[in-house]
Structures are given as structure tokens and as C-alpha cells.
N, C-alpha and C positions, 0 to 999 in steps of 0.2 A: 802034617802041619797046616796045609791050606784048608783041609776040611775042618780042623779045629778052630782055625782063625775066623771062618765065616760066621759060626754061631756066636762067637764073642763079639764080632762087629755088629751083628744084628741086635744083640743084647744092649750094646752101648747106644745104638740108635734109639732103641725103645726108652732107655733111661733119659736120653736127651729130650725125646718127645714128651715124656711124662713130666719132666722138669719144666718144659715150656708151657705145657697145659696148666701145671700148678701155678706158674707165674701169672698166666692170663686169668685164671680163676681167682687168684689172690687179689689182682688188680680190680677185677669186677666187684669182688666182695667189698674191698675198701671203698670203691666208688659208691656202692649202694649204702654202705654205712655212713659215708660222708654226706650223701644226699638225705639220708634219714635224719642225721643230726641237724642238717640245715633246715629241714622241714620242721623238726621239733623246736629249734630255736626260733624259727619264723612264727610258729604257732604260739609259743610263749610270748614273743614280742607283740603279736597282734592282741593277745589276751591282756597283756600289760597295758598296751596302748588304749584298748577299749575301757579298761578299768580307770585309767588315769584321766581319759577324756570325760568319762561319766562323773568323776569327782570334780574336775574343773568346771564342767557345765553346771553342776549343782551349786558350786561356789558362786559362779557368775550369775546364776538365776537369783540366788539369795541377795547378792549385791544389787542387782537390778531392781528387785522388789523394794529394798530399803531406799535406794536412790530415787525411785518413783515417788515414794512417800515424802521424802525431803523436797523434791521438786514441787509437789502439790502444795506443801506448806509455804514454800517460797512464793509461789504464784498467788496464794491467798493473801500473803502479806503485801505483795505488789499491787494487787487489785484493791485492797483496803486503803492504801496510801492516798490515791487521788479522791476516793469517796469522802474522806473526812474534810478535804478542802472545799468540795462542792457543797457540802452541807452547811458549813459555817458562813460562806460568803453571802448567800441569799438572805440569811437571817440578819446580817449586818446592814445590808442595803435596805431591807424592809424597815428596820428600826430608824435609820436615818431619814427614810422617806416619810415616816409618820411624824418625826420631829419637825421636818421642814414644812409639812403641810399644816401642822397645828399652829405654828407660830404666826404665819400671815393672817389667819382668821382672827386670832386674838387682837392683832394690831389693827386690823380694819374695823373690828367691833368697837375698839376704844376710840378711834378717830371719828367714826360715823355717829356715835352716841352724843346727846346734848351734854352741856357742861356739867350739870348735876350728876348725870349718869356717869360721865367720864371720871368725876371725882370719886364716885362710888366704886367705879371699876378700878381706879388706881388704888383705893383703900383695900379692895378685895384682892388686887393683884399683889400687894405687898406681902401678905402672909404666904401667898403661893410661891413667890420668889424665894422667901426665906426657907420655905419647905424644900425647894429645889436644892438650895445650897446645903441643906442638912443631908439630903439624900446623896448629893455629890460627895460630901465629906465622908459619908459612911460607905461609899462604893468601894474603896480599896479593901476594906475588911471583908466585903461580900465577895470580892474577886479572889481572895486568898484560897478558899477551898477549891475554886476552879483551877487555879495554878497548881495546887497540890495534886489534884486529880490528873492534870496533864503531865506532871512530872512522873507520877506513878505509871501512867500509860507509856511514857517514853522509856522508863526503866524496864518495864515489862517487855516492850518491843526490842530493846537492846539485848535483854536476856535471851529472847527467842532467837535473835540473829546470831548471838554468840554460840548458842547451842547448835544451830544449824551449820555454822562454820565448822565447829568441832566434828559434827557428823560427816561433813563433806571431806574433811582431812582424813578421817578414819577410813572412809570408803575409797579415797584416792590411794591410801597405803595398801588396802586390800587388793585393789586392781593392779598396783605395781607388783605385788607378790605373785598374783596370778600370771602376769606377763613374764616374770622370771621363770616360773614353772613351765610355761609354754616354750620358752627358749631352751630350757634343759631337755624338754621332751623332743624338740626338733633335732637336737644334737644326737639323740639316740636313734630316732626313726627317720630323720630327714624332714625337710620342710615342704615336701611336695604333697603331703597328706591333705586331702580336701577338708576333712573334719577339723584339722588343726587350723587351717586357713579361715574356715568359717568362725571358729571360736575367737581367733585373733581379731577379726573384723567386728565381732560383737563387743569385745573388750575395748577396742579403740573407740567405738561409738559411745560406750559408757564413760570413757575418759573425757570425751568431748562434752558430754552432758554434765559432768562434774564441773568442768571449766565454765560452761555457760551459767550454771547455778552460782558459782563464785562471783561472776560478774554481776549477776542480778542482785546478790546480797550487798555488794559494794555500792550499788546504786541506792539501796535502801538506807545506808548509813548517813 
């Protein structure tokens, strides 16, 4: 009995040891599989992140290019605004100066001349004065084309401003859409990614540029 029991006990111990080894091997295998899955998911996530960041950076670069063109056009309009004022003012002052200097010489010439010459001067001055009244009467008709040209310029300027405002609104909407995509990406991979933070800073700078352009256009209205 005892001799038969010993081999049975050893066989049981072997089975127990085999089962323990199998459990340990199974756990290690599962751990390796889990780690492999994690690495695979991490690799997929990194690849997805790189592709998404490349798409977003491309979008932002295109928006930046269009925004810079709009900014250049607004600056051109702003610089042209004071230039027109400075060109018209010297012309007005020059014409008034010529009129003021010409009138005293005629008056002194009439007073210094003898009586016969004064009468002749008066006779000669009468047609000149009538000629002045004729030109003054006809001046409103000559100013009409100038006023029409100015109206056309104002309308053209207003059309340019309206078009630029529309472009700024479109660019602002595009930047808002990019911002939403960045937030969705942060939820997937976290907000600690340096590339995402860099992209966010660039988008915020473009949003500030859009706001500055809107203020510049309002000043031109």
C-alpha cells in the first residue's frame, strides 16, 4: 500500500507543478500580447496624429497665405486714404493765393493811372467782370463730372471694403473650424503634445490678425 501510494503522490505533485507552470506561461503570454496590442495601438495613434497634424498645418498655411493677401490690400487702401487729402489741399491754397495776389495789382494800377487812363481801365474792366460772372455761372456744370468721378471712386472703394469684409468673415469661419478640429484631436491624444500646442499658437495669432484687419476696415468706412 505504502509503496503504491508514493508514486501516486509524486505524480500528483508533478501535475500540480505542470499546472502552475502553465498558468505562469499563460500570464506571461497574455502580458506580451497586451503589450503588443498597446504598441500597435500607439503606433496607429501616432500615425493618425501625424497625418491629422499635416492636414491641419496645410489648412492653416493656406489660410495664412490668403489672410496675408487681404492684409496687404487693406494696408494699400489705408495708405491711399491720406494721400488723396494731401494732394487736394495744396492745389486749393495755390489757386486762392493766385487770386489774392492778382486783385491788388489791378486795383493799384487803376488808382495810380491818370483820369483818362482810369476811364479806359474801367471800360476795359467792365467786359472782364462780365466774363467772370459768365464763368462763375458756368462753373456748376463743369463741377458735375468731378462730382460724378468722386462718387464712382467712393462706390468702388466701398465695393472693395465690402469684398474684403466678406473674405475676412470666411477666413474667420475657417479658423474656427480648425480650432474645433484641434480640440477633437486633443481629446483623442491629450493636450500635452508639443506639435498641437504650436499649431494652436499659430491659429490664435491668425485670429488676432483677422480682428486687427476688421478694425482697420472699420476706420476706412
